[in-house]
C-alpha positions in Angstrom: -0.5 -36.6 1.1 -4.2 -36.8 0.5 -6.5 -36.6 3.4 -8.1 -40.0 3.9 -10.9 -38.9 6.2 -14.2 -39.1 4.3 -16.0 -36.9 6.8 -14.2 -33.8 8.0 -14.5 -32.4 11.6 -17.5 -30.2 12.0 -17.4 -27.1 14.3 -20.3 -24.9 15.3 -19.3 -21.2 15.2 -20.0 -19.4 18.6 -22.4 -17.0 16.8 -24.5 -20.0 15.8 -24.5 -21.3 19.4 -25.7 -17.8 20.5 -28.6 -18.0 18.1 -29.4 -21.5 19.2 -29.6 -20.3 22.8 -31.8 -17.3 21.8 -34.1 -19.6 19.8 -34.6 -22.0 22.8 -35.2 -19.2 25.3 -37.6 -17.4 23.1 -39.5 -20.5 22.1 -38.4 -20.4 18.4 -37.5 -24.1 18.3 -39.2 -24.6 14.9 -37.4 -21.7 13.3 -34.1 -22.9 14.8 -34.5 -26.4 13.4 -35.4 -25.1 9.9 -32.5 -22.7 9.8 -30.0 -25.3 11.0 -31.3 -27.9 8.6 -31.0 -25.5 5.6 -27.5 -24.4 6.7 -26.4 -28.1 6.8 -28.0 -28.8 3.4 -26.3 -25.7 2.0 -22.9 -26.8 3.3 -23.5 -30.3 2.0 -23.4 -28.9 -1.5 -19.9 -27.4 -1.0 -18.7 -30.7 0.6 -20.1 -33.0 -2.1 -18.7 -30.9 -5.0 -15.3 -30.6 -3.3 -15.3 -34.4 -2.8 -16.2 -34.8 -6.5 -13.0 -32.9 -7.4 -11.1 -34.9 -4.7 -10.2 -31.9 -2.5 -8.6 -32.3 0.8 -11.1 -31.0 3.4 -9.8 -30.2 6.8 -12.9 -29.1 8.7 -16.3 -27.3 8.3 -17.5 -24.4 10.4 -21.2 -23.9 10.6 -22.7 -20.5 11.4 -26.1 -18.8 10.9 -26.5 -18.3 7.2 -24.0 -20.9 5.9 -20.6 -22.2 6.8 -17.0 -22.2 5.9 -15.3 -25.3 4.5 -11.6 -25.2 5.2 -9.4 -26.9 2.7 -5.7 -27.3 1.9 -6.3 -26.6 -1.8 -5.5 -22.9 -1.9 -3.8 -22.0 -5.3 -3.6 -25.7 -6.1 -6.8 -26.0 -8.1 -8.1 -24.3 -11.2 -10.3 -21.3 -10.7 -13.1 -23.1 -12.5 -13.1 -25.8 -9.8 -13.3 -23.3 -7.0 -16.1 -21.5 -8.9 -18.2 -24.7 -9.0 -17.5 -25.7 -5.4 -18.6 -22.2 -4.3 -21.8 -22.3 -6.4 -22.7 -25.7 -5.1 -23.9 -24.3 -1.8 -26.4 -21.8 -3.3 -27.5 -24.5 -5.7 -28.7 -26.6 -2.8 -30.9 -23.7 -1.7 -32.3 -23.5 -5.3 -32.9 -27.3 -5.1 -34.9 -26.8 -1.9 -37.3 -24.5 -3.7 -37.7 -27.1 -6.5 -38.3 -29.9 -4.0 -40.9 -27.8 -2.2 -42.8 -27.4 -5.5 -43.2 -31.1 -5.9 -43.9 -32.0 -2.2 -47.5 -32.5 -1.1 -48.9 -29.3 0.2 -50.2 -31.0 3.3 -46.9 -32.5 4.3 -46.1 -29.4 6.5 -48.4 -26.9 8.2 -48.8 -23.8 6.1 -46.9 -21.8 8.7 -43.9 -24.2 8.5 -44.0 -24.2 4.7 -43.9 -20.4 4.7 -41.0 -20.3 7.2 -38.9 -22.8 5.0 -39.5 -20.6 2.0 -38.5 -17.4 3.9 -35.4 -18.7 5.5 -34.2 -20.6 2.5 -34.6 -17.4 0.4 -32.7 -15.4 3.1 -29.9 -17.9 3.2 -29.7 -18.1 -0.6 -29.7 -14.3 -1.2 -27.6 -13.6 1.9 -24.9 -15.9 0.8 -24.8 -14.3 -2.7 -24.0 -10.8 -1.3 -20.5 -9.7 -2.4 -19.1 -9.9 1.1 -16.3 -12.0 2.3 -16.5 -14.9 3.5 -20.0 -15.3 2.0 -20.2 -17.3 -1.3 -20.9 -14.0 -3.2 -17.6 -12.6 -1.8 -15.7 -15.7 -2.9 -17.2 -15.5 -6.4 -16.0 -11.9 -6.6 -12.6 -13.0 -5.5 -12.4 -15.7 -8.1 -13.6 -13.3 -10.8 -10.9 -10.8 -9.8 -8.3 -13.6 -9.7 -9.1 -14.3 -13.3 -9.0 -10.7 -14.5 -6.2 -9.1 -12.5 -3.0 -10.2 -10.7 -3.5 -12.1 -7.4 -1.9 -9.4 -5.2 -4.4 -6.8 -6.5 -7.3 -9.2 -6.6 -7.1 -9.9 -2.9 -6.8 -6.2 -2.1 -9.8 -5.3 -4.2 -11.8 -8.2 -2.9 -11.5 -7.0 0.7 -12.1 -3.4 -0.2 -15.3 -4.2 -2.2 -16.4 -6.5 0.6 -16.1 -3.8 3.3 -17.8 -1.3 1.0 -20.7 -3.7 0.6 -20.9 -4.2 4.3 -21.0 -0.4 5.0 -23.8 -0.1 2.4 -25.7 -3.0 4.0 -25.4 -1.6 7.5 -26.6 1.8 6.3 -29.5 0.3 4.5 -30.6 -1.7 7.5 -30.6 1.4 9.8 -32.3 3.6 7.2 -35.1 1.0 6.7 -35.5 0.1 10.4 -34.3 -3.5 9.7 -31.6 -3.2 12.3 -32.0 -5.6 15.3 -29.7 -7.7 17.5 -29.4 -10.5 15.0 -28.4 -8.1 12.2 -26.0 -6.4 14.5 -24.3 -9.7 15.4 -24.2 -10.8 11.8 -22.6 -7.6 10.5 -20.1 -7.6 13.5 -19.0 -11.1 12.6 -18.6 -10.2 8.9 -16.6 -7.0 9.8 -14.3 -9.1 12.0 -13.8 -11.6 9.3 -12.9 -8.9 6.8 -10.5 -7.2 9.2 -8.8 -10.5 9.7 -8.6 -11.1 6.0 -7.1 -7.7 5.5 -4.4 -8.4 8.1 -3.7 -11.7 6.3 -3.3 -10.2 2.9 0.6 -10.3 2.8 0.6 -13.9 4.2 -1.9 -15.0 1.6 0.3 -13.5 -1.2 3.4 -15.1 0.3 1.6 -18.5 0.3 0.7 -17.9 -3.3 4.3 -17.3 -4.2 5.5 -20.2 -2.1 3.1 -22.6 -3.8 4.4 -21.5 -7.2 8.0 -21.9 -6.0 7.6 -25.3 -4.4 4.9 -26.9 -6.6 5.4 -25.4 -10.1 2.7 -26.3 -12.6 2.1 -25.8 -16.2 -1.1 -23.9 -17.1 -2.9 -23.5 -20.5 -2.4 -19.7 -20.5 0.8 -17.8 -20.4 1.1 -14.1 -19.3 4.0 -12.0 -20.8 5.2 -9.2 -18.6 7.7 -6.5 -19.5 9.9 -4.7 -17.0 13.2 -2.8 -16.8 16.0 -4.9 -15.3 16.3 -2.5 -12.4 12.7 -3.1 -11.3 12.3 -4.5 -7.8 11.7 -8.3 -7.9 8.8 -7.9 -5.5 7.0 -5.5 -7.8 7.3 -8.0 -10.7 5.9 -10.8 -8.5 3.0 -8.6 -7.5 1.9 -8.8 -11.1 1.6 -12.6 -11.2 -1.8 -14.2 -11.9 -3.4 -17.3 -10.6 -3.5 -20.3 -13.0 -1.1 -18.8 -15.6 2.5 -19.2 -16.5 4.6 -16.1 -16.6 7.4 -15.1 -19.0 9.1 -11.8 -17.9 10.7 -9.7 -20.6 13.6 -7.7 -19.0 14.8 -4.7 -20.9 18.5 -3.9 -20.5 20.7 -1.6 -22.6 18.2 -1.6 -25.4 18.0 -5.4 -25.5 15.2 -7.7 -24.2 15.8 -10.9 -22.3 13.0 -13.5 -21.6 13.2 -14.8 -18.0 11.0 -17.6 -16.7 9.1 -16.9 -13.5 11.0 -19.5 -11.5 14.1 -17.2 -11.7 12.3 -14.4 -10.1 10.9 -16.7 -7.4 14.3 -18.1 -6.7 15.8 -14.6 -6.3 12.9 -13.4 -4.0 12.9 -16.6 -1.9 16.7 -16.3 -1.4 16.3 -12.7 -0.3 19.3 -11.4 -2.2 19.7 -8.9 -5.0 16.1 -7.7 -5.1 16.6 -6.4 -8.7 17.4 -8.7 -11.6 20.2 -6.6 -13.2 22.8 -8.8 -11.5 21.2 -11.9 -12.8 20.9 -11.2 -16.6 
């Protein structure tokens, strides 16, 4: 049933509350207001684009360099839609640069104008890093979803994300950029990636459950060939997002086409984890 709430619940992440407290104590109220405004404007892009595609939005988490929009649309929407919703946030930051070009130069003090440029650039570039759950990490995930099976895509996404984090941490220490804010940011991202790694089997199971309970027809069909003694789980690990699957089973020198729903049925029933008893 479609969510009828036009405006989702908004939560402020604890790490953003910490930065707010630090900003007040250290007298950085102007910087705090600029960052918070830019973060909200960034997240507004995701929200408006998701609403355009009529996504069901549960809640929005705001944190230092962006936010996370939680939806109930996992696997239900085309990869293209997710791609545009993900890019809508960084597009807002590009829009800020364009707006600043046409605004009167005396509208803000020069110091404030410079801060807006610096923080907007940091939020834009920071969110495009290939790290989960930043927008760049999500774009990497969507690209992998298109190129390789979902099970492998999720594994490689987390692996590439953690590798990028390690490179980023090393760079900050080698260039003396490391400070408390950077430490907290990287700690938050490492925890998010650790959590995503622990959820990898659950994510894959949800992917299969969606295909089992809400079957759809997609423009593209993937043909997979396996021996009839192959484990059903191995076959399902080769399923792609947004594609139909026809599995060719080879048995006694003959080939049998089997639709994906048969493999899903066998797997969900938890019996006979090879297909040789079913063909």
